DOLUM-467496 format. One record per residue (C-alpha): residue number from 1; residue in three letters; x, y, z. Coordinates in nm, 2 decimals. Each point is the difference from the previous one (the first is absolute). Layout:
REM residues N
{NUM,ALA,{X,Y,Z}}
...
This chain:
REM residues 539
{1,UNK,{3.62,-0.07,0.03}}
{2,UNK,{-0.16,0.02,-0.34}}
{3,UNK,{-0.38,0.07,0.00}}
{4,UNK,{-0.15,-0.32,-0.13}}
{5,UNK,{0.16,-0.18,0.32}}
{6,UNK,{-0.14,0.28,0.20}}
{7,UNK,{-0.34,-0.05,-0.15}}
{8,UNK,{0.04,-0.39,0.05}}
{9,UNK,{0.07,0.02,0.34}}
{10,UNK,{-0.25,0.24,0.13}}
{11,UNK,{-0.27,-0.22,-0.19}}
{12,UNK,{0.18,-0.33,0.19}}
{13,UNK,{-0.06,0.21,0.33}}
{14,UNK,{-0.40,0.07,-0.07}}
{15,UNK,{-0.03,-0.39,-0.09}}
{16,UNK,{0.16,-0.08,0.35}}
{17,UNK,{-0.15,0.30,0.19}}
{18,UNK,{-0.35,-0.07,-0.13}}
{19,UNK,{-0.01,-0.36,0.07}}
{20,UNK,{0.16,0.02,0.40}}
{21,UNK,{-0.36,0.12,0.12}}
{22,UNK,{-0.16,-0.35,-0.17}}
{23,UNK,{0.23,-0.24,0.14}}
{24,UNK,{0.15,0.12,0.31}}
{25,UNK,{-0.24,0.11,0.32}}
{26,UNK,{0.03,0.31,0.13}}
{27,UNK,{0.17,0.15,-0.31}}
{28,UNK,{-0.31,0.22,-0.18}}
{29,UNK,{0.22,0.31,0.03}}
{30,UNK,{0.24,-0.09,-0.27}}
{31,UNK,{-0.31,0.09,-0.23}}
{32,UNK,{-0.01,0.35,0.15}}
{33,UNK,{0.35,0.05,-0.22}}
{34,UNK,{0.03,-0.32,-0.21}}
{35,UNK,{-0.11,0.20,-0.31}}
{36,UNK,{0.20,0.28,0.03}}
{37,UNK,{0.32,-0.21,-0.19}}
{38,UNK,{-0.26,-0.07,-0.34}}
{39,UNK,{-0.06,0.40,0.05}}
{40,UNK,{0.35,0.10,-0.03}}
{41,UNK,{0.07,-0.26,-0.27}}
{42,UNK,{-0.27,0.11,-0.20}}
{43,UNK,{0.13,0.40,0.05}}
{44,UNK,{0.34,-0.14,-0.13}}
{45,UNK,{-0.12,-0.20,-0.30}}
{46,UNK,{-0.24,0.29,-0.09}}
{47,UNK,{0.31,0.27,0.03}}
{48,UNK,{0.18,-0.21,-0.20}}
{49,UNK,{-0.22,-0.12,-0.25}}
{50,UNK,{0.06,-0.37,0.09}}
{51,UNK,{-0.15,-0.20,-0.27}}
{52,UNK,{-0.21,-0.32,0.07}}
{53,UNK,{-0.03,0.10,0.37}}
{54,UNK,{-0.36,-0.14,-0.01}}
{55,UNK,{0.14,-0.34,0.02}}
{56,UNK,{0.25,0.09,0.26}}
{57,UNK,{-0.30,0.10,0.25}}
{58,UNK,{-0.22,-0.26,-0.13}}
{59,UNK,{0.27,-0.24,0.10}}
{60,UNK,{0.03,0.17,0.32}}
{61,UNK,{-0.40,-0.07,0.07}}
{62,UNK,{0.04,-0.37,-0.12}}
{63,UNK,{0.27,-0.09,0.26}}
{64,UNK,{-0.20,0.16,0.30}}
{65,UNK,{-0.23,-0.22,-0.10}}
{66,UNK,{0.12,-0.28,-0.08}}
{67,UNK,{0.23,0.04,0.34}}
{68,UNK,{-0.33,0.04,0.24}}
{69,UNK,{-0.22,-0.22,-0.17}}
{70,UNK,{0.19,-0.29,-0.18}}
{71,UNK,{-0.18,-0.29,0.25}}
{72,UNK,{-0.29,0.05,-0.27}}
{73,UNK,{0.20,-0.23,-0.22}}
{74,UNK,{-0.07,-0.27,0.28}}
{75,UNK,{-0.35,-0.02,-0.08}}
{76,UNK,{0.04,0.05,-0.38}}
{77,UNK,{0.34,0.12,-0.20}}
{78,UNK,{-0.21,0.14,-0.32}}
{79,UNK,{-0.20,0.19,0.30}}
{80,UNK,{0.26,0.15,0.18}}
{81,UNK,{0.19,0.10,-0.30}}
{82,UNK,{-0.30,0.15,-0.10}}
{83,UNK,{-0.08,0.18,0.30}}
{84,UNK,{0.30,0.17,0.05}}
{85,UNK,{0.13,0.11,-0.39}}
{86,UNK,{-0.38,0.13,-0.05}}
{87,UNK,{0.01,0.18,0.33}}
{88,UNK,{0.32,0.15,-0.08}}
{89,UNK,{-0.10,0.09,-0.34}}
{90,UNK,{-0.31,0.24,0.13}}
{91,UNK,{0.25,0.15,0.26}}
{92,UNK,{0.20,0.05,-0.32}}
{93,UNK,{-0.27,0.18,-0.20}}
{94,UNK,{-0.14,0.19,0.27}}
{95,UNK,{0.36,0.13,0.07}}
{96,UNK,{0.04,0.04,-0.36}}
{97,UNK,{-0.29,0.22,-0.04}}
{98,UNK,{0.14,0.21,0.28}}
{99,UNK,{0.31,0.05,-0.19}}
{100,UNK,{-0.22,0.11,-0.31}}
{101,UNK,{-0.16,0.25,0.20}}
{102,UNK,{0.37,0.16,0.13}}
{103,UNK,{-0.02,0.14,-0.38}}
{104,UNK,{-0.34,0.16,0.04}}
{105,UNK,{0.00,0.09,0.35}}
{106,UNK,{0.28,0.19,0.20}}
{107,UNK,{0.12,0.02,0.40}}
{108,UNK,{-0.17,-0.21,0.20}}
{109,UNK,{-0.28,-0.10,-0.21}}
{110,UNK,{0.10,-0.32,-0.17}}
{111,UNK,{0.10,-0.11,0.38}}
{112,UNK,{-0.37,0.08,0.11}}
{113,UNK,{-0.12,-0.14,-0.33}}
{114,UNK,{0.20,-0.36,0.08}}
{115,UNK,{-0.08,0.02,0.35}}
{116,UNK,{-0.40,0.00,-0.08}}
{117,UNK,{0.03,-0.26,-0.33}}
{118,UNK,{0.20,-0.25,0.23}}
{119,UNK,{-0.32,0.00,0.25}}
{120,UNK,{-0.24,-0.01,-0.28}}
{121,UNK,{0.13,-0.29,-0.13}}
{122,UNK,{0.05,-0.15,0.37}}
{123,UNK,{-0.38,0.06,0.04}}
{124,UNK,{-0.09,-0.13,-0.34}}
{125,UNK,{0.13,-0.34,0.16}}
{126,UNK,{-0.18,0.04,0.28}}
{127,UNK,{-0.33,0.06,-0.19}}
{128,UNK,{-0.05,-0.08,-0.39}}
{129,UNK,{0.28,-0.20,-0.10}}
{130,UNK,{-0.10,-0.33,-0.07}}
{131,UNK,{0.34,-0.13,-0.05}}
{132,UNK,{0.11,0.14,0.36}}
{133,UNK,{0.33,-0.05,0.18}}
{134,UNK,{0.04,0.31,0.27}}
{135,UNK,{0.25,-0.19,0.22}}
{136,UNK,{0.23,0.27,-0.05}}
{137,UNK,{-0.18,0.30,0.07}}
{138,UNK,{0.18,0.21,0.19}}
{139,UNK,{-0.21,0.04,0.27}}
{140,UNK,{0.07,-0.37,0.07}}
{141,UNK,{0.35,0.07,0.09}}
{142,UNK,{-0.12,0.08,0.38}}
{143,UNK,{-0.18,-0.33,0.08}}
{144,UNK,{0.28,-0.13,0.22}}
{145,UNK,{0.05,0.41,0.12}}
{146,UNK,{-0.33,0.01,0.14}}
{147,UNK,{0.09,0.26,0.28}}
{148,UNK,{0.05,0.28,-0.25}}
{149,UNK,{-0.32,-0.06,-0.20}}
{150,UNK,{-0.31,0.02,0.24}}
{151,UNK,{-0.13,0.27,-0.23}}
{152,UNK,{-0.08,-0.21,-0.27}}
{153,UNK,{-0.33,-0.03,0.18}}
{154,UNK,{-0.05,0.34,-0.15}}
{155,UNK,{0.20,-0.04,-0.34}}
{156,UNK,{0.01,-0.38,-0.06}}
{157,UNK,{0.28,-0.17,-0.13}}
{158,UNK,{0.05,0.24,-0.34}}
{159,UNK,{0.04,0.31,0.31}}
{160,UNK,{0.34,-0.21,0.05}}
{161,UNK,{0.07,0.02,-0.38}}
{162,UNK,{-0.05,0.38,0.04}}
{163,UNK,{0.26,0.04,0.29}}
{164,UNK,{0.25,-0.22,-0.21}}
{165,UNK,{-0.01,0.24,-0.33}}
{166,UNK,{-0.02,0.32,0.26}}
{167,UNK,{0.31,-0.06,0.14}}
{168,UNK,{0.20,-0.16,-0.25}}
{169,UNK,{-0.08,0.27,-0.24}}
{170,UNK,{0.09,0.28,0.28}}
{171,UNK,{0.31,-0.17,0.10}}
{172,UNK,{0.07,0.02,-0.41}}
{173,UNK,{-0.08,0.37,-0.03}}
{174,UNK,{0.18,0.08,0.29}}
{175,UNK,{0.31,-0.20,-0.13}}
{176,UNK,{-0.06,0.16,-0.38}}
{177,UNK,{-0.01,0.37,0.17}}
{178,UNK,{0.32,-0.04,0.18}}
{179,UNK,{0.16,-0.17,-0.29}}
{180,UNK,{-0.03,0.27,-0.23}}
{181,UNK,{0.01,0.27,0.18}}
{182,UNK,{-0.37,0.10,0.07}}
{183,UNK,{0.02,-0.01,0.37}}
{184,UNK,{0.29,0.21,0.04}}
{185,UNK,{-0.05,0.25,-0.29}}
{186,UNK,{-0.36,0.06,-0.10}}
{187,UNK,{-0.15,-0.08,0.30}}
{188,UNK,{-0.08,0.26,0.29}}
{189,UNK,{0.04,-0.08,0.36}}
{190,UNK,{-0.38,-0.03,0.03}}
{191,UNK,{0.00,-0.28,-0.27}}
{192,UNK,{0.28,-0.19,0.15}}
{193,UNK,{-0.17,-0.02,0.32}}
{194,UNK,{-0.30,-0.12,-0.14}}
{195,UNK,{0.12,-0.26,-0.22}}
{196,UNK,{0.20,-0.18,0.28}}
{197,UNK,{-0.30,0.04,0.23}}
{198,UNK,{-0.21,-0.13,-0.25}}
{199,UNK,{0.19,-0.31,-0.08}}
{200,UNK,{0.03,-0.08,0.37}}
{201,UNK,{-0.38,0.06,0.06}}
{202,UNK,{-0.08,-0.27,-0.30}}
{203,UNK,{0.27,-0.24,0.15}}
{204,UNK,{-0.11,0.05,0.37}}
{205,UNK,{-0.33,0.10,0.02}}
{206,UNK,{-0.14,-0.35,-0.09}}
{207,UNK,{0.20,-0.19,0.27}}
{208,UNK,{-0.13,0.26,0.27}}
{209,UNK,{-0.36,-0.01,-0.11}}
{210,UNK,{0.02,-0.40,0.04}}
{211,UNK,{0.18,0.02,0.30}}
{212,UNK,{-0.26,0.18,0.16}}
{213,UNK,{-0.31,-0.23,-0.16}}
{214,UNK,{0.20,-0.28,0.11}}
{215,UNK,{-0.01,0.14,0.39}}
{216,UNK,{-0.34,0.10,0.01}}
{217,UNK,{-0.18,-0.28,-0.18}}
{218,UNK,{-0.13,-0.26,0.26}}
{219,UNK,{-0.21,-0.33,-0.12}}
{220,UNK,{-0.34,-0.03,0.20}}
{221,UNK,{-0.05,-0.36,0.18}}
{222,UNK,{-0.23,-0.19,-0.22}}
{223,UNK,{0.16,-0.32,-0.06}}
{224,UNK,{-0.09,-0.30,-0.25}}
{225,UNK,{0.18,-0.29,0.03}}
{226,UNK,{0.16,-0.19,-0.30}}
{227,UNK,{0.15,-0.32,-0.04}}
{228,UNK,{0.23,0.02,-0.30}}
{229,UNK,{0.10,-0.36,-0.18}}
{230,UNK,{0.28,0.00,-0.19}}
{231,UNK,{0.01,-0.40,-0.15}}
{232,UNK,{0.36,0.03,-0.18}}
{233,UNK,{-0.10,-0.19,-0.33}}
{234,UNK,{0.24,0.08,-0.30}}
{235,UNK,{-0.21,0.11,-0.28}}
{236,UNK,{0.21,-0.12,-0.25}}
{237,UNK,{-0.07,-0.37,0.14}}
{238,UNK,{-0.33,-0.01,0.22}}
{239,UNK,{-0.23,-0.13,-0.25}}
{240,UNK,{0.26,-0.28,-0.11}}
{241,UNK,{0.09,-0.09,0.35}}
{242,UNK,{-0.30,0.01,0.20}}
{243,UNK,{-0.37,0.00,-0.12}}
{244,UNK,{-0.26,0.28,0.12}}
{245,UNK,{-0.14,-0.20,0.29}}
{246,UNK,{0.31,-0.04,0.18}}
{247,UNK,{0.13,0.36,-0.06}}
{248,UNK,{-0.35,0.05,0.17}}
{249,UNK,{0.09,-0.24,0.29}}
{250,UNK,{0.31,0.17,0.05}}
{251,UNK,{-0.21,0.32,0.07}}
{252,UNK,{-0.24,-0.14,0.21}}
{253,UNK,{0.26,-0.19,0.22}}
{254,UNK,{0.19,0.34,0.04}}
{255,UNK,{-0.35,0.18,0.11}}
{256,UNK,{-0.03,-0.25,0.23}}
{257,UNK,{0.33,-0.04,0.18}}
{258,UNK,{-0.03,0.38,0.06}}
{259,UNK,{-0.35,0.04,0.13}}
{260,UNK,{0.05,-0.34,0.18}}
{261,UNK,{-0.22,0.01,0.34}}
{262,UNK,{-0.12,0.36,-0.06}}
{263,UNK,{-0.33,0.11,0.05}}
{264,UNK,{-0.08,0.36,-0.08}}
{265,UNK,{-0.31,0.22,-0.12}}
{266,UNK,{0.21,0.23,-0.11}}
{267,UNK,{0.03,0.07,-0.40}}
{268,UNK,{0.27,-0.17,-0.19}}
{269,UNK,{0.10,-0.01,-0.37}}
{270,UNK,{0.22,-0.28,-0.09}}
{271,UNK,{0.20,0.15,-0.33}}
{272,UNK,{0.15,-0.23,-0.27}}
{273,UNK,{0.20,0.06,-0.26}}
{274,UNK,{-0.09,0.14,-0.40}}
{275,UNK,{-0.10,-0.31,-0.23}}
{276,UNK,{0.00,-0.25,0.28}}
{277,UNK,{-0.28,-0.18,-0.15}}
{278,UNK,{-0.06,-0.09,-0.37}}
{279,UNK,{-0.33,-0.18,0.05}}
{280,UNK,{-0.25,0.31,0.02}}
{281,UNK,{-0.26,0.01,-0.26}}
{282,UNK,{-0.19,0.34,0.02}}
{283,UNK,{-0.37,-0.13,-0.10}}
{284,UNK,{0.06,-0.29,0.28}}
{285,UNK,{0.20,0.13,0.28}}
{286,UNK,{-0.14,-0.24,0.23}}
{287,UNK,{0.10,-0.33,-0.22}}
{288,UNK,{0.35,0.07,0.04}}
{289,UNK,{0.18,-0.29,0.21}}
{290,UNK,{0.23,0.29,0.12}}
{291,UNK,{-0.31,0.24,0.13}}
{292,UNK,{-0.14,-0.34,0.15}}
{293,UNK,{0.31,-0.08,0.23}}
{294,UNK,{0.03,0.36,0.08}}
{295,UNK,{-0.30,-0.01,0.16}}
{296,UNK,{0.03,-0.32,0.16}}
{297,UNK,{0.29,0.18,0.18}}
{298,UNK,{-0.21,0.33,0.09}}
{299,UNK,{-0.25,-0.23,0.18}}
{300,UNK,{0.30,-0.05,0.26}}
{301,UNK,{0.09,0.40,0.02}}
{302,UNK,{-0.36,0.11,-0.05}}
{303,UNK,{0.11,0.40,0.10}}
{304,UNK,{0.24,-0.05,-0.32}}
{305,UNK,{-0.02,0.12,-0.31}}
{306,UNK,{0.21,-0.12,-0.29}}
{307,UNK,{0.17,0.25,-0.26}}
{308,UNK,{0.23,-0.20,-0.27}}
{309,UNK,{0.06,0.04,-0.38}}
{310,UNK,{-0.11,-0.21,-0.32}}
{311,UNK,{0.06,-0.09,-0.31}}
{312,UNK,{-0.42,0.03,-0.12}}
{313,UNK,{-0.17,-0.08,-0.30}}
{314,UNK,{-0.31,0.11,-0.15}}
{315,UNK,{-0.18,-0.21,-0.24}}
{316,UNK,{-0.24,0.15,-0.25}}
{317,UNK,{-0.22,-0.16,-0.25}}
{318,UNK,{0.00,0.19,-0.33}}
{319,UNK,{-0.02,-0.13,-0.35}}
{320,UNK,{0.28,0.26,-0.09}}
{321,UNK,{0.30,0.15,0.19}}
{322,UNK,{-0.15,0.23,0.26}}
{323,UNK,{0.33,0.21,0.06}}
{324,UNK,{0.33,0.02,-0.17}}
{325,UNK,{0.12,-0.16,0.30}}
{326,UNK,{-0.22,-0.32,0.01}}
{327,UNK,{0.14,-0.33,-0.05}}
{328,UNK,{-0.18,-0.27,-0.12}}
{329,UNK,{-0.03,-0.36,0.20}}
{330,UNK,{-0.02,-0.31,-0.12}}
{331,UNK,{-0.36,0.01,-0.02}}
{332,UNK,{-0.19,0.19,-0.29}}
{333,UNK,{-0.16,0.30,0.07}}
{334,UNK,{0.18,0.02,0.35}}
{335,UNK,{0.26,0.32,0.05}}
{336,UNK,{0.19,0.05,0.30}}
{337,UNK,{0.16,0.32,0.15}}
{338,UNK,{0.29,-0.02,0.28}}
{339,UNK,{0.04,0.30,0.28}}
{340,UNK,{0.25,-0.01,0.28}}
{341,UNK,{-0.22,0.04,0.30}}
{342,UNK,{-0.02,0.04,0.39}}
{343,UNK,{-0.34,-0.13,0.18}}
{344,UNK,{-0.11,0.04,0.35}}
{345,UNK,{-0.20,-0.27,0.17}}
{346,UNK,{-0.12,-0.07,0.31}}
{347,UNK,{-0.15,-0.32,0.21}}
{348,UNK,{-0.34,0.05,-0.12}}
{349,UNK,{0.13,-0.06,-0.36}}
{350,UNK,{-0.09,0.38,-0.05}}
{351,UNK,{0.28,0.11,-0.28}}
{352,UNK,{0.12,0.29,-0.20}}
{353,UNK,{0.24,0.07,-0.30}}
{354,UNK,{0.21,0.26,-0.14}}
{355,UNK,{0.18,0.00,-0.35}}
{356,UNK,{0.36,0.16,0.04}}
{357,UNK,{-0.04,0.27,-0.28}}
{358,UNK,{0.31,0.13,-0.05}}
{359,UNK,{0.21,-0.30,-0.19}}
{360,UNK,{0.31,-0.06,-0.09}}
{361,UNK,{0.05,0.04,-0.36}}
{362,UNK,{0.11,-0.36,-0.20}}
{363,UNK,{-0.03,-0.22,0.32}}
{364,UNK,{-0.39,0.11,0.05}}
{365,UNK,{-0.10,0.28,-0.21}}
{366,UNK,{0.00,0.05,-0.39}}
{367,UNK,{0.03,0.34,-0.04}}
{368,UNK,{-0.23,0.16,-0.27}}
{369,UNK,{-0.21,-0.34,-0.09}}
{370,UNK,{-0.19,0.09,-0.33}}
{371,UNK,{0.40,0.04,-0.13}}
{372,UNK,{0.18,-0.25,0.21}}
{373,UNK,{-0.23,-0.30,-0.03}}
{374,UNK,{0.07,-0.02,-0.37}}
{375,UNK,{0.38,-0.02,0.08}}
{376,UNK,{-0.04,-0.24,0.28}}
{377,UNK,{-0.20,-0.23,-0.21}}
{378,UNK,{0.26,-0.02,-0.27}}
{379,UNK,{0.25,-0.04,0.33}}
{380,UNK,{-0.18,-0.31,0.10}}
{381,UNK,{-0.13,0.17,0.26}}
{382,UNK,{0.30,0.12,0.22}}
{383,UNK,{-0.19,0.29,0.21}}
{384,UNK,{-0.19,-0.04,0.28}}
{385,UNK,{-0.38,0.09,-0.01}}
{386,UNK,{-0.06,0.07,0.36}}
{387,UNK,{-0.32,0.26,0.06}}
{388,UNK,{0.01,0.27,0.26}}
{389,UNK,{-0.34,0.19,0.11}}
{390,UNK,{-0.07,0.34,-0.09}}
{391,UNK,{-0.09,0.12,0.36}}
{392,UNK,{0.17,-0.07,0.33}}
{393,UNK,{-0.20,-0.17,0.25}}
{394,UNK,{0.06,-0.11,0.35}}
{395,UNK,{0.04,-0.31,0.18}}
{396,UNK,{-0.17,-0.01,0.33}}
{397,UNK,{0.05,-0.20,0.35}}
{398,UNK,{-0.34,-0.15,0.08}}
{399,UNK,{-0.06,-0.17,0.35}}
{400,UNK,{-0.19,-0.27,0.04}}
{401,UNK,{-0.36,0.15,0.13}}
{402,UNK,{0.07,0.30,-0.25}}
{403,UNK,{0.04,0.25,0.27}}
{404,UNK,{0.29,0.11,-0.09}}
{405,UNK,{0.16,0.09,-0.35}}
{406,UNK,{0.36,0.16,-0.06}}
{407,UNK,{0.08,0.16,-0.33}}
{408,UNK,{0.33,-0.10,-0.09}}
{409,UNK,{0.19,0.09,-0.38}}
{410,UNK,{0.22,-0.29,-0.13}}
{411,UNK,{0.26,0.08,-0.23}}
{412,UNK,{0.08,-0.24,-0.24}}
{413,UNK,{0.39,-0.03,-0.06}}
{414,UNK,{0.08,0.28,-0.24}}
{415,UNK,{-0.25,0.25,0.08}}
{416,UNK,{0.17,0.05,0.32}}
{417,UNK,{0.20,0.23,-0.22}}
{418,UNK,{-0.26,0.25,-0.11}}
{419,UNK,{-0.04,0.25,0.24}}
{420,UNK,{-0.32,0.23,-0.12}}
{421,UNK,{-0.16,-0.37,-0.09}}
{422,UNK,{0.04,-0.14,0.38}}
{423,UNK,{-0.19,0.30,0.11}}
{424,UNK,{-0.29,-0.15,-0.15}}
{425,UNK,{-0.03,-0.25,0.25}}
{426,UNK,{0.00,0.24,0.31}}
{427,UNK,{-0.25,0.22,-0.22}}
{428,UNK,{-0.23,-0.32,0.00}}
{429,UNK,{0.03,-0.03,0.35}}
{430,UNK,{0.30,-0.21,0.08}}
{431,UNK,{0.11,0.05,0.34}}
{432,UNK,{0.34,-0.22,-0.03}}
{433,UNK,{0.20,-0.13,-0.29}}
{434,UNK,{0.09,-0.35,-0.12}}
{435,UNK,{0.25,-0.07,-0.25}}
{436,UNK,{0.06,-0.36,-0.14}}
{437,UNK,{0.24,-0.09,-0.25}}
{438,UNK,{0.25,-0.27,-0.14}}
{439,UNK,{0.32,0.17,-0.06}}
{440,UNK,{0.26,-0.35,0.03}}
{441,UNK,{-0.03,0.04,-0.42}}
{442,UNK,{0.31,0.23,0.07}}
{443,UNK,{0.19,-0.23,0.23}}
{444,UNK,{0.22,0.15,0.27}}
{445,UNK,{0.07,0.36,-0.18}}
{446,UNK,{-0.07,0.35,0.10}}
{447,UNK,{-0.33,-0.04,-0.19}}
{448,UNK,{-0.22,-0.13,0.32}}
{449,UNK,{0.15,0.23,0.25}}
{450,UNK,{-0.07,0.31,-0.24}}
{451,UNK,{-0.39,-0.15,-0.04}}
{452,UNK,{-0.05,-0.03,0.39}}
{453,UNK,{0.14,0.35,0.07}}
{454,UNK,{-0.26,0.18,-0.25}}
{455,UNK,{-0.29,-0.13,0.23}}
{456,UNK,{0.16,0.25,0.25}}
{457,UNK,{-0.06,0.28,-0.25}}
{458,UNK,{-0.33,-0.09,-0.03}}
{459,UNK,{-0.08,-0.04,0.40}}
{460,UNK,{0.14,0.36,0.01}}
{461,UNK,{-0.18,0.17,-0.30}}
{462,UNK,{-0.32,-0.18,0.14}}
{463,UNK,{0.07,0.01,0.39}}
{464,UNK,{-0.12,-0.40,-0.03}}
{465,UNK,{0.15,-0.29,0.20}}
{466,UNK,{0.10,-0.30,-0.24}}
{467,UNK,{0.04,-0.31,0.03}}
{468,UNK,{0.19,-0.18,-0.30}}
{469,UNK,{-0.01,-0.36,-0.09}}
{470,UNK,{0.26,-0.14,-0.22}}
{471,UNK,{0.04,-0.34,-0.08}}
{472,UNK,{0.39,-0.06,0.08}}
{473,UNK,{0.04,0.37,0.20}}
{474,UNK,{0.04,0.24,0.06}}
{475,UNK,{-0.32,0.03,0.20}}
{476,UNK,{-0.03,0.25,0.26}}
{477,UNK,{-0.23,0.25,0.20}}
{478,UNK,{0.05,0.38,-0.12}}
{479,UNK,{-0.16,0.24,0.21}}
{480,UNK,{-0.13,0.35,-0.08}}
{481,UNK,{0.32,0.16,0.01}}
{482,UNK,{0.13,-0.26,-0.26}}
{483,UNK,{0.19,-0.17,0.24}}
{484,UNK,{0.07,-0.35,-0.01}}
{485,UNK,{-0.06,-0.15,0.33}}
{486,UNK,{0.05,-0.35,-0.05}}
{487,UNK,{0.11,-0.21,-0.32}}
{488,UNK,{0.03,-0.32,-0.06}}
{489,UNK,{0.33,-0.18,-0.15}}
{490,UNK,{0.05,-0.05,-0.41}}
{491,UNK,{-0.07,-0.37,-0.11}}
{492,UNK,{-0.10,-0.11,0.31}}
{493,UNK,{-0.33,-0.19,0.09}}
{494,UNK,{-0.16,0.23,0.30}}
{495,UNK,{-0.29,0.16,0.15}}
{496,UNK,{-0.02,0.34,0.12}}
{497,UNK,{-0.24,0.06,0.30}}
{498,UNK,{-0.09,0.38,0.07}}
{499,UNK,{-0.24,0.29,-0.02}}
{500,UNK,{-0.01,0.34,-0.18}}
{501,UNK,{-0.23,0.29,0.06}}
{502,UNK,{-0.30,0.08,-0.19}}
{503,UNK,{-0.03,0.38,-0.09}}
{504,UNK,{-0.30,0.15,-0.17}}
{505,UNK,{0.17,0.40,-0.04}}
{506,UNK,{0.10,0.09,-0.36}}
{507,UNK,{0.31,0.16,-0.08}}
{508,UNK,{0.06,0.25,-0.24}}
{509,UNK,{0.12,-0.18,-0.26}}
{510,UNK,{-0.30,-0.24,0.03}}
{511,UNK,{-0.28,0.30,-0.07}}
{512,UNK,{0.18,0.19,-0.22}}
{513,UNK,{0.21,-0.23,-0.20}}
{514,UNK,{0.31,0.03,-0.18}}
{515,UNK,{0.01,0.44,-0.03}}
{516,UNK,{0.37,-0.02,-0.09}}
{517,UNK,{-0.04,-0.21,-0.27}}
{518,UNK,{-0.32,0.19,-0.17}}
{519,UNK,{0.19,0.33,0.04}}
{520,UNK,{0.33,-0.14,-0.16}}
{521,UNK,{-0.20,-0.12,-0.28}}
{522,UNK,{-0.18,0.30,-0.06}}
{523,UNK,{0.32,0.22,0.02}}
{524,UNK,{0.14,-0.26,-0.24}}
{525,UNK,{-0.27,0.03,-0.27}}
{526,UNK,{0.01,0.39,-0.01}}
{527,UNK,{0.38,-0.02,-0.03}}
{528,UNK,{-0.01,-0.29,-0.25}}
{529,UNK,{-0.27,0.22,-0.16}}
{530,UNK,{0.20,0.33,0.00}}
{531,UNK,{0.29,-0.21,-0.14}}
{532,UNK,{-0.16,-0.14,-0.26}}
{533,UNK,{-0.11,0.37,-0.13}}
{534,UNK,{0.33,0.15,0.06}}
{535,UNK,{0.15,-0.28,-0.22}}
{536,UNK,{-0.27,0.03,-0.28}}
{537,UNK,{0.03,0.38,0.01}}
{538,UNK,{0.38,0.01,-0.02}}
{539,UNK,{-0.02,-0.20,-0.29}}
């Protein structure tokens, strides 16, 4: 077989192997060797001075992105194509810088540079980037292989990315040494034994560590009851086929049926999905007809609080635009800003609100508004203008008499992808987490299953039980080990009744944050600076 054909086959294997963990449960182990074919292809291309290899590995990354996240096109074709190609382009840039570094670094150093650069880029997605799509962070590959990543409570998701790179580079290094004869000719017996043991330890030790944690960790019994309501409205037609009042009635009927005849003083949280209602004005919450209907429902269930999602609005009186994202109303001097919000209310009408901060680019967020607001005006206002709040806040359960207060964190949809961000809820005092979402935009595709599985990662990282409510599924309860203990069916109107255990202890990851990402970023910057110096001095 000629070298060009070999390279294409190797790149196809990487695209296939790296897609498996995101599409098939319990296949996270594919990521532990899925990059080896890519590294082998790169070595062949370098040795044979293959031209335009960058187009080949960019195509590899693009295919991988499309295989795993093609479902984004169900919601927005342009957004799906942009997400796959732009994300693949960034991967290709990181890999391209690695190839440049091989001209100035020798031995294992270019590969260490690649690992640090990649993890630094993933951290940038998690923390800084306004145009952010961290769906395919390597550590997410184990979201449905939770028995082998219980140590995420120490490292977070980027610890998984480090594991992926460490195993792939170890295997590749061993293969290279065997292929070129260094293992047999140049390495003494101690070096041979050390390399074999080192590769085995990198591969196996995290499994053992996770198994120890899994067997030792026990939840303390401290239950909080939840009623999850999955109304199952098609988001593409719900506003055309049903009024908001009719949708509210469906919710209230489902609650009344689930709690029929029940009399209890134990705290109960009724959980409804993201953007369930669209008539919440943040300047006048109590004026909302939906809010008034929910208050009436809670009079019959006085031990309950209702947590629900809302497309909310804030009206601002101003002669000039108060912000780049504000839009005009039909009244002179009156502007409005929109939010994707979560609210919690009890039977006395006490209400708290949280505005989603991690917004989806295009459909919710206008990135870099100073620039894109001008572009958006020329396009006729096609981009969303949602505003998030700058700092995390909690939604607290409050009993009718005010004697019981339980702090809860509520991640709204896309926020549940961001591990270090979600630790902010715990740092504020949240004893359990809720996730509210609406995944029906993607249809019956791997998208909603992937999204649900990422909540398991948040449970492990924070050791917080999670109640997840999705408009059309999957709604579920997740324990502190990341196990889904009960779940709903996809595209069925359904309620789930159960309890999750509260926890007030902090994990290492919650206390110290993303140490792996910070160290990798620091090392990448040092190596990149050194690379720049070598490049300049050699010229």
